[in-house]
C-alpha positions in Angstrom: 62.2 102.4 129.4 61.9 106.1 128.6 58.7 108.3 128.9 58.8 111.9 127.8 56.5 114.8 128.8 56.8 118.0 126.8 54.9 121.2 126.8 55.1 125.0 127.3 55.9 126.8 130.5 53.3 126.3 133.3 51.6 123.4 131.6 52.3 121.2 134.6 54.8 118.9 133.0 57.4 119.1 135.8 54.9 118.2 138.5 53.3 115.4 136.5 56.7 114.0 135.5 57.7 113.8 139.2 54.4 112.2 140.1 54.4 109.7 137.3 58.0 108.7 138.0 57.2 108.0 141.6 54.1 106.0 140.8 55.9 103.9 138.3 59.1 103.5 140.3 61.1 105.3 137.6 63.7 108.1 138.0 62.8 111.6 137.0 65.0 113.8 134.8 64.1 117.5 134.7 65.8 118.7 131.5 64.3 122.2 131.9 66.2 122.5 135.2 69.4 121.8 133.3 68.9 124.7 130.9 67.9 126.9 133.9 71.1 126.0 135.7 73.2 127.0 132.7 71.3 130.2 132.5 71.9 130.9 136.2 75.6 130.3 135.7 75.8 132.7 132.8 73.9 135.4 134.7 76.2 135.0 137.7 79.2 135.3 135.4 77.9 138.3 133.6 78.1 136.6 130.2 75.6 137.8 127.6 73.9 135.4 125.2 75.6 137.1 122.3 79.1 136.2 123.7 79.1 132.8 122.0 82.9 132.2 122.2 82.9 132.8 126.0 79.9 130.5 126.4 81.6 127.8 124.4 84.7 128.0 126.6 82.9 127.9 129.9 80.4 125.1 129.2 83.0 122.4 130.3 83.2 124.3 133.6 79.5 123.7 134.4 79.0 120.3 136.0 75.4 119.2 136.5 74.0 116.2 138.4 70.9 115.3 140.3 70.4 114.4 143.9 66.9 112.9 143.9 64.8 115.7 142.4 67.3 118.5 143.2 69.8 119.8 140.7 73.4 120.3 141.7 75.6 122.7 139.8 79.3 122.5 140.6 78.5 121.1 144.1 75.8 123.7 144.9 72.1 122.8 145.1 70.5 125.4 142.8 67.0 124.0 142.8 65.5 127.2 144.2 67.8 129.7 142.6 67.0 128.5 139.0 63.3 129.3 139.6 63.9 133.0 139.9 62.1 135.4 137.6 65.5 136.6 136.3 66.3 133.1 135.1 62.8 132.7 133.7 63.3 135.8 131.7 66.6 134.6 130.0 66.3 130.8 129.8 64.7 130.7 126.4 67.5 132.7 124.8 70.1 130.5 126.4 68.2 127.4 125.4 68.2 128.5 121.8 72.0 128.3 121.6 73.2 125.4 119.5 76.3 124.8 121.7 74.2 124.7 124.9 71.6 122.3 123.4 74.2 120.0 122.0 76.0 119.7 125.3 72.9 119.2 127.4 71.2 116.8 125.0 74.4 114.7 125.1 74.3 114.8 128.9 70.6 114.0 129.1 71.0 110.9 126.9 74.0 109.8 129.0 72.1 110.1 132.3 68.9 108.4 131.1 70.8 105.5 129.4 71.2 103.6 132.6 67.6 103.0 133.8 63.9 103.7 133.5 63.2 107.5 133.3 60.5 110.0 133.0 61.9 113.1 131.3 60.2 116.5 131.0 61.1 119.4 128.8 60.4 121.0 125.4 62.2 118.6 123.1 62.5 115.3 125.0 60.1 113.5 122.7 61.2 115.2 119.4 65.0 115.5 119.8 66.4 113.8 123.0 64.5 110.5 122.8 62.5 110.4 119.5 62.0 106.7 120.0 60.7 106.9 123.6 58.3 104.2 124.7 55.6 106.7 125.5 55.3 110.4 124.8 53.0 113.0 126.2 52.4 116.7 125.5 50.7 118.8 128.2 49.1 122.1 127.5 47.0 124.7 129.2 45.7 128.2 128.6 48.0 131.2 129.0 45.7 132.5 131.8 45.9 129.2 133.7 49.7 128.9 133.3 50.2 132.5 134.5 48.0 131.8 137.6 50.1 128.7 138.3 53.3 130.7 138.0 52.0 133.4 140.2 51.1 130.9 142.9 54.5 129.3 142.7 56.2 132.6 143.1 54.0 133.8 145.9 54.8 130.6 147.8 58.4 131.8 147.7 57.5 135.3 148.9 57.6 136.9 145.5 54.6 138.8 144.0 54.2 139.5 140.4 51.2 141.0 138.6 49.1 138.4 136.6 49.1 140.5 133.4 52.9 140.8 133.6 53.2 137.0 134.0 50.8 136.4 131.1 52.9 138.6 128.8 56.1 136.8 130.0 54.6 133.4 129.2 53.4 134.6 125.8 56.9 136.0 125.1 58.5 132.7 126.1 56.1 130.7 124.1 57.0 132.7 121.0 60.7 132.2 121.6 60.4 128.5 122.4 58.3 127.7 119.3 60.2 129.8 116.8 63.8 129.1 117.8 65.9 127.6 115.0 67.3 124.7 117.2 64.9 122.2 118.6 61.8 124.4 118.8 58.9 123.4 121.1 56.4 121.3 119.2 54.1 118.4 119.8 55.6 115.1 118.8 53.3 113.6 116.1 53.0 110.4 118.1 52.4 112.0 121.5 49.3 111.8 123.7 48.1 115.4 124.1 46.5 116.4 127.4 44.9 119.8 127.9 45.3 120.4 131.7 43.5 123.8 132.1 40.4 122.3 133.7 42.0 119.2 135.2 43.2 118.6 138.7 46.8 117.2 139.2 45.3 113.9 140.3 43.2 113.7 137.1 46.2 114.4 134.9 48.4 111.9 136.7 45.7 109.2 136.3 45.5 109.8 132.6 49.3 109.6 132.2 49.4 106.4 134.3 46.5 104.7 132.5 48.1 105.4 129.1 51.5 103.9 130.2 49.8 100.8 131.7 47.8 100.3 128.5 50.9 100.4 126.4 52.6 98.0 128.7 49.7 95.6 128.3 48.9 95.8 132.0 45.3 97.0 131.6 
């Protein structure tokens, strides 16, 4: 069984996907982490987004796998490294590349084909698994999403001005929703949840209740 949770940056989809997966006894697949890992690899290699031929050649060199909720890239746990502000700044541009998306969508389908999964991302319900059993779309105000990002960064010892983070989120929203390949959008058959004024427990409960209802267990 496949459950998808899509939404913009900071909407809470990663946290909720993890919590829902644990509650249901499913596995969790963070598709966003995969795009971040590729972005990290390109940054380390000094390869620009415009260098399409180079990117095409090195994609086979990037091996991604998950160890629980951690993402491993070529044998290295990069779970923390991919959350840097530098990766955040470039991931939308990398995600817009057709060759990157085709490779990762193929891998995502391959991984999730062998069990029950909760996937989170920006196109999991529209492109990766359009026939998913249950689809969700989480959203929140820019202000709230920026506050969540600021809190996440501060917990890692990084401080960033709230106004700067709001502008970065707005910039990323624009890139994600206007890119030519698999833009961020609400699946027409998704359950939309506005998380701005909801606690994590409240969001989790709404997700869980909807899944149980569809499974005929309520």
